[in-house]
N, C-alpha and C positions, 0 to 999 in steps of 0.2 A: 293640452294642444287643441287647436280648433281646426275644423275641416269643413269644406263644402263638398257634399257628395251628390253625384248624379247616378242614381241607382235605377237599373232596368226593372220595370214592373210590367207583368203580363199575366193575365188571369189564367190562360191555358194556351195550348198550341194552336187552337182554332181562332183565337182572338189576336188582334194586333197589339203590340206592346209599345211602350214609350219610356223615356227617362223621367224620373221624378227627383226633384232637387230637395235635399235636406241639409241643414246646417247642424253640426254637432260641436259641442263645446266641452272644455275641461276633460279631454280624453287623456288617460294615462299614457305616456310615451311607451311604456312597456306592455300596453295592451295589444293583443293580436288583432288582425283585421276582423276575425270572427267575433272577438269580444267587443270590438267597437260596434259591430252590427247588432250584437245583443243589447248594448246600451241604447242604440237607436230604436230597436224594436220595443223595448220597454217604454220608451217615450211615446212611440206611435200608438201602442195599445192603450196607454193611460189617457191618450187624447181621443180614444174611440175609433182609431183607424185599424187597418188590417196589417199585420206584421209582414215584413219582407221574408219571403221563403228562400232558404238556402240550405244546402246539404252540409252536414258535418257528422263526425263520429268520434274518432280517437282524439282529434285535436293535438296530436303529437307528431304529425308529419309521417304517419305510417300508412294510413288507409287510402289517402288520396281522394276521398269523397268530397272534400271542400274545394270544388273546382270552380274558381271564379276567374273571369277575365278582368284584370285590374289595369286601368290605363292602357288597354290594348295588349297587355302581356298575360299569357296564361299563368295563373296563380299570383302574379305580381312582379315587382322589379327585381327580385332576387330569385335564384334558381332553387326554390324550395316550394313546398305546398302552401296554399293560401293561409292555413292556420299558423304557419311559421313566419308569416309576414307581419312585422310589428309596425305600429304607427310612428315610431321613431325613424322608420325608413323614409318617411315623407316630410317635406318641409312644413313647418307650422303655418297654418292658414291656407294651405294649398287646396286645390280642387282635385278630387279623385273620381274617376269614372269606373263604375262597377257593373259588369254585364255577365250573362251566362256564357259558357263556352259556345263559340259560333261554329257550327258545322251542319250541313244538310242532313247528316246521319244522326245528329243529336237533336231530337225534337225538344222544344221547351215544354216542360210540364207546368211550371209556374214560376214567375219571377226569375230567380237565379238558378233554378233547378232544371237540369236537362236529363233526358233519358239516355243513359250510357249503356243500356243493355245490349246494343250491337257488339260491344267489346266482349261481353259475356258469351254471346252466341258464336263469336270467332273461336273462343276457347272451347266451347262445347263441340264445335265442329271437329276439333282435333281429336276427340274421342278419349280413349283411355290408354294406359300402358298395360301390357299383359303380365307384368311382374306381379306375382301373387304375394299374399300376406303370409305370415308365418316365418319359420327359421330361414335364414339367409346364409349363403356361403361366407366363409371367413374373408374379410375385406381384402387381405393381401393376396387372395387367390385370383382376384380380378383387378389388378392395379390400374389406376387412372393417373395419367401424367398430371403433375400439379398445375401446369399451365392450362390444361383442358378443364380441370376441375374449377380453376379460378374463372375461366371464361364462362363456364356454365352458371356459376354463382352470380357473376356480373349481369348476366341476362335474366336470371330468375328473380332479381329484385324489383322487376317492374311491378308497380302497384295498380296499373290500369286506370290511372286518373283521367286520361284523355288529353293531357296537355299537349302531347305530340300532334294530335288531330287539330286542336284549336290553333296551334302555331303554324301548321303547314299551309302554305298558300293553296294547295290542292285538296286540303281536307283529308289527307292520307293517314291511315292508321298502320302504315308499314313498320314503324319503329316498334309499336306494340306487338304486332303480329310476328315480326322478326325476332323479338325477344322471347316470345312464347315458343316459337319453333326452335330457336338456337339452343335454349337451355336444355331441351330434351334430346335434340339430335346429336349433341356432343357426348352424351352419356350412354353407357351400355343399356340402361333400363329403357331408353327410348328407341332403341334400334329396331325392334320387330315391326312397329307401326310407323316407322320414320317417313317413308315415302307417301303412304296414305295420309298421314297427318298434315304434311305441308301442302299437298294438293287440296285437301278439304278446307284447311284454314285460309288459304289464299282465295279459294272459290267463295267462301263465306264472306271474306273481307270485301270482295268486289260486289257481291250480292247485296250487302248492307248499304251500298252507296258511297263508300269511301273512295277518295281519289287515288291516283297512282303517284308513286314517288318519282320526283325529278331532281333529287339530290340538292335541294335548297339547304338542307342541314338545320332548318329552324327547329325541327323536332328534338334534335340532340341538345340544342341550346336551351330549350324550354323544359326538358325532362328533369324533374326534381331528384331523380335517382341517378342522373348523369349517365344514362345508358348510351353507349356508343352507337353511331350510325352504322358501324361495321356489321351489326346484326342483320341489317337489311340486305347487305351484300351476301352474307352467309345464307339467308333465307332464299334469295334469288338463285344462288348456286344449288341449294337443295331442291328448289322447285324445278329447275331445268333438268336436273338429273332424274327427278321423279317422273316428270312428263315424258322424257326421252325413253325411260324404261317402260312406261305405259304404252307408248307408241310402238315400241319394239314388241311388246307382248301382244298388241293388237294385230301386228303383222305376222305373228307366230314365230318370231326370232327367238323369244325366250318364253318361259312359262309366266303367265300373268300372276300378279301378287294376290 
């Protein structure tokens, strides 16, 4: 298969970037998007040029580090990670535009690599759970309803790739933050720090420069793990309860957390 690629090239965040056109030929239809970029980089290096920088790790759709904006879609035309997009997904001879994830909170490091550490800092703001290591009670002594357990697992599968941010017209990371909040707030282990966690994570989300959620739903459509937008509603409920309790504590109605 043959393709015409418009690839974003940028030395670093302080320099202006631009698209660079490349033609690639005889690409295996079963090659992934990243494998195709590997072939292109080998050719660029052999010609004395500088390789296109992009992130990758597992290449199995697990880690989410392969965050590319392909033809305007986070990760590509299918709801999977970029490494799971195959060249057979595109018509032979077609043009493909490849960019880094676009968000004011994700600064470009080089070419297709962006700084997604703001997502890490949101998680760090949530702190820890006070559950200690060592022997635990017998599981049946603290039963969890199967639906609650399933909901917690559905939220915990977030891989932090940032596709939700790139897809959102507001550049919001509420789907990511909601998933991280929901999967702990629904389980007994996350109960002690529940209210402090949601306040801190939402505060960090806003401080990092992410936009607010206005229910476009693009995040849910782009998420490779198919996390439901309902986690945002659950987070908003948690946040309102946590802030109300904090205000009541400030007024002396109840003991502060």
